C-alpha positions as CSV (number, residue, x, y, z in Angstrom):
1,M,116.8,34.2,185.1
2,N,116.4,38.0,185.5
3,T,118.6,39.8,188.0
4,F,117.9,43.3,189.3
5,E,120.8,44.7,187.3
6,S,119.9,42.9,184.1
7,I,116.3,44.0,184.0
8,F,116.5,47.7,185.0
9,T,118.5,48.8,182.0
10,T,118.4,51.7,179.5
11,E,117.3,49.3,176.8
12,N,114.3,48.1,178.9
13,A,113.5,51.7,179.9
14,A,112.9,52.4,176.2
15,K,110.7,49.3,175.9
16,V,108.7,50.4,178.9
17,A,108.2,53.8,177.4
18,Q,106.7,52.1,174.3
19,S,104.5,50.0,176.5
20,I,103.1,53.2,178.2
21,L,102.2,54.5,174.7
22,K,100.6,51.3,173.8
23,S,98.6,51.2,177.1
24,M,96.8,54.5,176.1
25,D,95.0,52.6,173.4
26,D,93.6,50.1,176.0
27,E,90.1,50.9,177.3
28,E,91.1,49.6,180.7
29,T,93.8,52.3,181.0
30,I,92.8,55.5,182.8
31,V,94.0,58.8,181.6
32,D,93.1,61.5,184.1
33,Y,93.3,65.2,183.6
34,D,93.1,68.2,185.9
35,F,93.3,71.5,184.0
36,R,90.9,74.2,182.9
37,F,90.5,77.0,180.5
38,Q,89.7,80.5,181.8
39,Q,88.4,83.0,179.3
40,G,89.9,80.9,176.6
41,E,93.4,80.7,178.3
42,F,94.9,77.4,179.4
43,V,95.3,77.3,183.2
44,S,97.8,74.9,184.8
45,D,101.4,75.1,186.0
46,D,101.8,71.7,187.7
47,I,101.2,68.0,187.0
48,N,97.9,67.8,185.2
49,T,97.8,64.4,183.5
50,W,98.0,60.9,184.9
51,I,98.3,57.6,182.9
52,K,97.3,54.6,185.0
53,F,97.3,50.9,184.0
54,D,98.2,47.4,185.2
55,T,101.1,45.1,184.2
56,N,98.9,42.2,183.2
57,K,99.3,42.8,179.4
58,Y,103.0,43.7,179.6
59,P,105.3,40.7,180.4
60,L,108.4,42.9,180.8
61,L,106.6,45.2,183.4
62,Q,105.3,42.1,185.2
63,A,108.8,40.7,185.4
64,M,110.0,44.1,186.8
65,L,107.3,44.2,189.4
66,E,108.1,40.6,190.5
67,T,111.7,41.6,190.8
68,L,110.9,44.6,192.9
69,M,108.7,42.5,195.2
70,N,111.3,39.7,195.5
71,E,112.2,39.7,199.2
72,E,115.4,37.7,198.4
73,I,116.8,40.7,196.5
74,E,118.4,43.1,198.9
75,P,117.6,46.8,198.3
76,T,121.1,48.1,198.3
77,E,122.0,51.7,197.7
78,E,123.3,50.8,194.3
79,R,120.0,49.1,193.3
80,V,117.9,52.0,194.7
81,N,120.0,54.4,192.6
82,L,119.7,52.1,189.5
83,F,115.9,52.0,189.8
84,T,115.8,55.8,190.3
85,K,117.9,56.2,187.1
86,F,115.7,53.7,185.3
87,R,112.5,55.7,186.1
88,E,114.2,58.9,185.0
89,E,115.2,57.3,181.7
90,I,111.6,56.3,181.0
91,C,110.5,59.8,181.6
92,G,113.2,61.1,179.3
93,F,112.2,58.8,176.5
94,L,108.5,59.9,176.8
95,A,109.4,63.6,176.8
96,G,112.1,63.2,174.3
97,E,112.1,61.0,171.2
98,L,108.5,59.9,171.8
99,K,107.2,63.4,172.6
100,N,105.2,63.7,169.4
101,Q,103.5,60.3,169.9
102,V,102.7,61.2,173.5
103,S,101.2,64.5,172.4
104,N,99.0,62.7,169.9
105,K,97.8,60.2,172.4
106,L,97.1,62.8,175.1
107,R,95.1,64.9,172.5
108,E,93.1,61.9,171.4
109,C,92.3,60.7,174.9
110,G,91.6,64.2,176.3
111,F,89.5,65.6,173.4
112,G,88.1,62.4,171.8
113,G,89.5,63.2,168.4
114,K,87.7,66.6,168.2
115,I,90.9,68.6,168.5
116,N,93.9,68.2,166.1
117,A,97.5,69.3,166.4
118,K,96.9,72.6,164.7
119,M,94.3,73.5,167.3
120,C,96.2,72.2,170.3
121,P,99.9,71.4,169.5
122,I,100.9,70.3,173.0
123,E,104.4,71.5,172.4
124,K,105.5,71.4,176.0
125,I,105.5,68.1,177.9
126,K,107.3,67.3,181.1
127,V,107.1,63.7,182.3
128,V,107.6,64.1,186.0
129,N,107.4,60.6,187.4
130,F,106.9,56.9,186.6
131,D,105.8,54.6,189.5
132,L,105.7,50.8,189.5
133,A,104.2,49.3,192.7
134,D,102.3,46.2,193.8
135,I,98.7,46.8,194.8
136,P,96.9,44.6,197.4
137,D,93.8,42.8,196.1
138,S,91.7,44.4,198.8
139,A,92.2,47.8,197.2
140,R,91.3,46.8,193.6
141,Y,88.0,48.6,193.2
142,L,85.9,51.5,194.2
143,L,82.1,51.3,193.9
144,V,80.5,54.2,191.9
145,V,76.8,54.3,192.8
146,K,74.5,56.0,190.3
147,K,71.3,57.4,191.9
148,E,68.1,58.9,190.5
149,Q,66.5,60.6,193.5
150,P,64.6,63.8,194.0
151,K,66.7,66.8,194.9
152,D,64.9,67.2,198.3
153,N,65.2,63.5,199.1
154,I,68.3,62.4,201.0
155,A,68.4,58.7,200.9
156,P,70.6,56.7,203.4
157,S,73.9,55.4,202.1
158,V,73.9,51.9,200.6
159,S,77.7,51.6,200.4
160,K,78.1,49.4,203.4
161,D,75.4,47.0,202.1
162,L,77.2,46.8,198.7
163,Y,80.6,46.3,200.1
164,D,79.3,43.6,202.6
165,Y,77.8,41.8,199.6
166,L,80.9,42.3,197.5
167,Y,83.0,40.5,200.2
168,T,80.8,37.5,199.9
169,L,81.7,37.0,196.2
170,D,84.6,34.9,195.0
171,D,85.9,37.9,193.0
172,D,89.3,36.3,192.4
173,K,87.6,34.0,189.9
174,M,85.2,36.7,188.4
175,T,85.7,39.3,185.8
176,K,84.9,43.0,186.5
177,D,81.7,42.7,184.3
178,E,80.6,39.6,186.3
179,I,81.1,41.3,189.6
180,E,79.1,44.4,188.4
181,Q,76.3,42.1,187.2
182,K,76.1,40.4,190.6
183,L,76.0,43.7,192.4
184,N,73.3,45.1,190.1
185,E,71.2,41.9,190.6
186,F,71.6,42.4,194.4
187,I,70.4,46.0,194.0
188,S,67.3,44.9,192.0
189,E,66.4,42.4,194.7
190,K,66.9,45.0,197.5
191,R,64.9,47.6,195.7
192,D,61.7,45.7,196.2
193,C,62.1,45.3,200.0
194,D,64.5,48.0,201.2
195,S,63.6,51.7,200.8
196,K,67.3,52.7,200.9
197,F,67.6,51.2,197.4
198,E,64.6,52.9,195.9
199,Y,66.5,55.5,193.9
200,I,69.6,53.4,193.2
201,K,69.9,53.0,189.4
202,E,73.1,50.9,189.1
203,V,76.6,50.4,190.4
204,K,79.9,50.5,188.5
205,L,83.3,49.3,189.5
206,K,86.2,51.7,189.1
207,K,89.8,50.7,189.7
208,A,91.0,52.3,193.0
209,F,94.7,51.9,192.2
210,F,96.9,50.8,189.4
211,E,100.3,49.1,189.3
212,C,101.8,51.6,186.8
213,Q,101.3,55.4,186.9
214,V,102.9,58.2,184.9
215,E,102.6,61.8,186.0
216,I,102.9,64.5,183.3
217,F,102.6,68.2,182.9
218,A,101.4,69.0,179.4
219,D,100.6,72.4,177.9
220,Y,97.1,72.1,176.4
221,A,97.0,75.7,175.3
222,M,94.8,76.2,172.3
223,V,95.8,78.1,169.2
224,R,93.5,81.1,168.7
225,P,91.1,80.6,165.7
226,E,92.5,83.6,163.9
227,D,96.0,82.2,164.1
228,I,95.1,78.8,162.6
229,D,95.8,78.1,158.9
230,T,92.3,77.2,157.8
231,S,93.4,75.9,154.4
232,G,93.1,72.4,155.9
233,G,89.4,72.9,156.4
234,I,89.4,73.2,160.2
235,Q,85.9,73.9,161.5
236,D,83.8,73.8,164.7
237,I,86.5,74.8,167.1
238,P,85.2,74.2,170.6
239,D,84.6,77.2,172.8
240,F,86.4,76.7,176.1
């Protein structure tokens, strides 16, 4: 049986760091960015990248979450300090010995394979925080409604109708795709009898919250074309 002290160790922090890397290959993982280029120069001086995923594919992280949520385990000062140190060690592994792998993953996720390390080396990475928290089922999804309506037409919101219908579904036993299908069938039925749905094309489900989140500052500065060694055949450098 895992104890708090036996599970939040340096060895397991290294394993979690590897799991974070692995998660970035999963289509269900969200990698969000908030940075821009202004006149070709990278603009950002704070956290600009978030990796978000759930524990369901990672038994060690699931065990850790269960340990944190165990009401029989007293949150003593020693345990709070241990967990704080554990999170810092994860950040240290990602920004340290795994830095090159993190850079490669961020570059792939952010630029879709169109930018390589010579163009965007991402030499500076600061992993600011790692969070692990239980998320209530009621906060699992956001509805993203896609509309095709004329610019001068302001149609009434359909969000309440969609959420009311969503609550009638037994979504604990349904996959995300099955829920989306049911919602879009509901839209199709409503479109014939309710003008509010006339311009609604479809609805997609987006995760509202994730159990694991990593916060990163990464330097996405581009190397100027004239400074790149073109002997490798680099072409079609995007204009930011």
